[in-house]
C-alpha positions as CSV (number, residue, x, y, z in Angstrom):
1,M,-11.6,20.7,2.7
2,L,-13.9,21.6,-0.2
3,N,-16.6,23.7,1.3
4,N,-20.0,23.5,-0.3
5,L,-19.3,20.3,-2.3
6,L,-20.0,20.7,-5.9
7,Q,-22.5,18.5,-7.5
8,V,-20.4,17.9,-10.6
9,N,-21.7,15.8,-13.5
10,T,-18.3,15.0,-14.9
11,L,-14.8,15.8,-13.6
12,F,-12.3,16.1,-16.4
13,Q,-8.8,15.5,-15.1
14,L,-6.2,16.9,-17.5
15,T,-2.5,16.0,-17.4
16,T,-0.9,17.4,-20.6
17,A,-0.1,21.0,-21.6
18,S,-1.9,20.6,-25.0
19,V,-5.4,21.9,-25.4
20,P,-7.6,19.0,-24.6
21,S,-9.6,17.5,-27.5
22,V,-12.5,17.0,-25.0
23,L,-12.9,20.7,-24.5
24,S,-16.1,20.8,-26.6
25,L,-17.6,18.0,-24.3
26,I,-17.2,20.0,-21.1
27,G,-20.4,21.6,-19.9
28,E,-21.2,24.3,-17.3
29,N,-22.1,21.7,-14.7
30,D,-18.8,19.9,-15.2
31,A,-15.4,20.6,-13.6
32,V,-11.9,20.6,-14.8
33,L,-8.9,19.6,-12.7
34,L,-5.5,20.6,-14.0
35,R,-2.8,18.1,-13.0
36,Q,0.9,17.7,-13.9
37,D,1.8,19.6,-17.0
38,S,-1.8,20.7,-17.7
39,C,-1.2,23.3,-15.0
40,Y,0.4,25.4,-17.8
41,L,-3.0,25.7,-19.4
42,S,-4.0,27.9,-16.4
43,V,-1.8,30.7,-17.6
44,S,-3.0,30.5,-21.2
45,N,-5.8,32.5,-22.8
46,L,-8.0,29.4,-23.1
47,Q,-11.7,30.0,-22.7
48,W,-13.1,27.3,-20.4
49,P,-16.7,26.2,-20.9
50,T,-17.2,25.9,-17.1
51,A,-16.5,28.0,-14.1
52,H,-15.5,25.0,-12.0
53,L,-11.8,25.0,-12.5
54,F,-9.3,23.4,-10.1
55,A,-5.5,22.8,-10.0
56,L,-3.4,20.7,-7.7
57,V,-1.4,23.0,-5.5
58,D,1.6,20.8,-5.5
59,D,1.7,20.7,-9.3
60,V,1.3,24.5,-9.5
61,T,4.0,25.1,-6.9
62,F,6.5,22.7,-8.5
63,R,6.0,24.5,-11.8
64,Q,6.3,27.9,-10.1
65,L,3.1,29.2,-11.7
66,N,0.9,32.1,-10.6
67,V,-2.6,30.8,-11.6
68,P,-5.5,33.2,-12.0
69,A,-8.0,33.7,-9.2
70,N,-10.7,31.8,-11.1
71,I,-8.8,28.5,-10.7
72,R,-9.1,27.1,-7.2
73,L,-6.0,25.4,-5.8
74,I,-6.7,22.1,-4.0
75,N,-4.7,19.6,-2.1
76,D,-4.7,15.8,-2.4
77,V,-7.4,15.3,0.1
78,E,-9.7,17.8,-1.7
79,W,-8.8,16.0,-5.0
80,V,-10.0,12.7,-3.6
81,T,-13.2,14.4,-2.3
82,L,-13.8,16.0,-5.7
83,C,-13.4,12.6,-7.4
84,A,-15.7,10.9,-4.9
85,T,-18.5,13.4,-5.3
86,A,-18.5,13.7,-9.1
87,K,-20.9,11.5,-11.0
88,R,-18.2,10.6,-13.5
89,V,-14.4,11.1,-13.6
90,I,-12.6,11.2,-17.0
91,S,-8.8,11.3,-17.2
92,C,-7.4,12.8,-20.4
């Protein structure tokens, strides 16, 4: 489970491998969840505007990626918890 639940303003759920157009909208109190092909962004040199970075462990495992330590791998239950605790959830 997610220890110390984050008080996230907005959770941005990304699903594609392209650099998100909403990147400039992400603030330091927001979180980013990498899902599906957006997991490939975890191994890019992209500078994220928040330290709250997550990726679904099943998506990362399927793609055989070694994500950096600053991206926390979460399971489906933790994903639901993260969505439920965020003030807003935006899928892009």
